[in-house]
C-alpha positions in Angstrom: 115.6 -13.9 186.7 113.2 -16.4 185.3 111.1 -14.9 182.5 107.4 -15.2 182.9 106.4 -16.1 179.4 103.1 -14.7 178.3 101.3 -12.7 175.6 98.1 -11.2 174.5 94.7 -12.9 174.8 93.2 -15.1 177.4 91.0 -17.4 175.2 92.7 -20.6 176.4 92.5 -19.7 180.0 88.7 -19.0 179.7 88.1 -22.2 177.7 89.8 -24.3 180.3 88.0 -22.6 183.1 84.6 -23.0 181.4 85.3 -26.7 180.9 86.4 -27.4 184.5 83.4 -25.5 185.9 81.0 -27.5 183.6 82.5 -30.7 185.0 82.2 -29.4 188.6 78.5 -28.6 188.1 78.0 -32.1 186.7 79.8 -33.8 189.5 77.7 -32.0 192.1 74.6 -33.9 191.0 76.3 -37.3 191.1 76.2 -37.3 194.9 72.5 -38.2 194.7 71.3 -41.8 194.8 67.8 -43.1 194.5 66.9 -44.6 197.9 66.5 -48.4 197.8 63.4 -48.6 200.0 59.9 -49.8 199.8 57.5 -47.4 197.9 55.7 -46.6 201.1 59.0 -45.4 202.7 60.1 -43.3 199.7 58.8 -39.9 201.0 60.6 -40.3 204.3 63.8 -41.5 202.5 63.7 -38.5 200.3 63.1 -36.2 203.2 66.3 -37.6 204.8 68.2 -36.1 201.8 67.2 -32.6 202.7 70.7 -31.5 203.8 72.1 -33.1 200.6 69.7 -31.0 198.5 70.5 -27.8 200.4 74.2 -28.3 199.9 73.7 -29.1 196.2 71.7 -26.0 195.5 74.0 -23.8 197.5 77.1 -25.2 195.7 75.5 -24.9 192.3 74.6 -21.3 192.9 78.1 -20.5 194.2 79.8 -22.1 191.2 77.4 -20.2 188.9 78.3 -17.0 190.7 82.0 -17.6 190.3 81.6 -18.5 186.6 79.9 -15.1 186.0 82.6 -13.3 188.0 85.4 -15.1 186.2 83.7 -14.2 182.9 83.4 -10.5 183.9 87.0 -10.3 185.1 88.4 -11.7 181.9 86.6 -9.2 179.8 89.1 -6.8 181.3 92.1 -9.1 181.6 93.6 -8.9 178.1 97.1 -10.2 178.6 98.7 -13.0 180.7 102.0 -14.5 181.8 103.0 -17.8 183.3 102.3 -16.7 186.8 98.7 -15.7 185.9 98.2 -19.1 184.4 99.3 -20.8 187.6 97.1 -18.5 189.7 94.1 -19.4 187.6 95.0 -23.1 188.0 95.0 -22.6 191.8 91.5 -21.2 191.4 90.5 -24.3 189.4 92.1 -26.6 191.9 90.1 -25.1 194.8 86.8 -25.1 192.9 87.2 -28.5 191.4 87.5 -29.9 195.0 84.0 -28.5 195.9 82.0 -31.6 195.1 83.8 -33.5 197.9 82.9 -31.1 200.8 79.5 -30.7 199.3 78.8 -34.4 199.6 80.4 -34.5 203.1 78.1 -31.7 204.2 75.1 -33.2 202.6 75.8 -36.6 204.2 76.8 -35.6 207.7 75.5 -32.0 208.2 77.8 -31.4 211.2 79.6 -28.3 212.2 82.9 -29.8 211.1 81.4 -30.6 207.7 80.2 -27.0 207.3 83.7 -25.6 208.3 85.3 -27.9 205.7 82.8 -26.6 203.1 83.2 -23.0 204.0 87.0 -23.1 204.1 86.9 -24.6 200.6 84.6 -21.8 199.3 86.7 -19.2 201.0 89.8 -20.5 199.2 87.9 -20.4 195.9 87.1 -16.7 196.4 90.6 -15.8 197.6 92.3 -17.6 194.6 90.1 -15.9 192.1 90.7 -12.5 193.7 94.4 -13.2 193.5 94.1 -13.8 189.8 92.5 -10.4 189.4 94.8 -8.5 191.8 97.9 -9.9 190.1 96.6 -9.1 186.6 95.7 -5.5 187.6 99.1 -5.1 189.3 101.0 -6.5 186.3 99.2 -4.2 183.9 97.3 -7.0 182.1 94.0 -5.2 182.2 92.2 -3.1 179.6 92.8 0.7 179.4 89.5 1.4 181.1 90.6 -0.1 184.4 92.4 2.5 186.6 93.7 1.9 190.1 90.4 2.8 191.8 88.3 0.4 189.6 90.9 -2.3 190.2 90.5 -1.9 193.9 86.7 -1.9 193.7 86.8 -5.2 191.7 89.2 -6.7 194.3 86.7 -5.8 197.0 84.0 -7.6 195.1 86.1 -10.7 195.0 86.5 -10.7 198.8 82.7 -10.5 199.5 82.1 -14.3 199.2 85.2 -15.5 201.1 84.5 -13.0 203.9 80.9 -14.2 204.1 81.9 -17.8 204.3 84.6 -17.0 206.9 81.9 -15.3 208.9 79.7 -18.4 208.6 82.5 -20.5 210.2 82.3 -18.4 213.3 78.5 -18.6 213.3 78.6 -22.4 212.8 80.5 -22.8 216.1 77.6 -21.2 217.8 74.6 -22.2 215.7 74.9 -24.4 212.7 71.4 -23.7 211.4 72.1 -20.0 211.2 75.4 -20.7 209.4 73.5 -22.2 206.5 71.7 -18.8 206.1 74.8 -16.6 206.3 75.7 -17.1 202.6 72.5 -15.5 201.6 74.2 -12.2 202.6 76.3 -12.5 199.4 73.4 -11.5 197.2 72.5 -8.1 198.8 76.2 -7.4 199.2 76.8 -8.1 195.6 73.9 -5.8 194.6 75.3 -3.0 196.8 78.7 -3.5 195.1 77.1 -3.3 191.6 75.3 -0.1 192.5 78.5 1.5 193.9 80.6 0.3 190.9 78.0 1.7 188.5 78.3 5.1 190.1 82.1 4.9 190.0 82.2 4.1 186.3 79.7 6.8 185.5 81.9 9.3 187.4 84.9 8.3 185.3 83.0 8.7 182.1 82.0 12.3 182.8 
């Protein structure tokens, strides 16, 4: 059997993740180009970039959300092994690809472009959830995490990929509505936070 080398602490995992996400956020804005048009045509040229702006704002918000979730997860992941390192690299692989489908969506704005974008973000959520699920299963979490809390946190990780998977089905019917579907993530996250708070309070009693 191959030993999965590991140890205490996750500082290097978190540092690498922070660095990659910072680069991803920077790359997102590089898709914009100042239109080379006459001054009188500038307002119309900027208006033509509406889809690009929407895809940029959405991607920035999603990357920010995953950064906060990753930060929260690694407050309770206190050990690691080689497999956890590779799972985290899979997460970074999927999220570092995001600038490409973001630009494709902003440039073309078609149903296929949205599906490519949504599949990418679904994979981001699934890989990060896999990081947590493996860490919890392997016993790499802090003492305060029991089986019930581990399951609740896993459910949180599936909210975003489930929402983007839903948006793929919606996009085949109405692309405009598909753009709105990710807004469901915010209230679903708030509901999860409320339920999680109650669950942790019950454990402390």
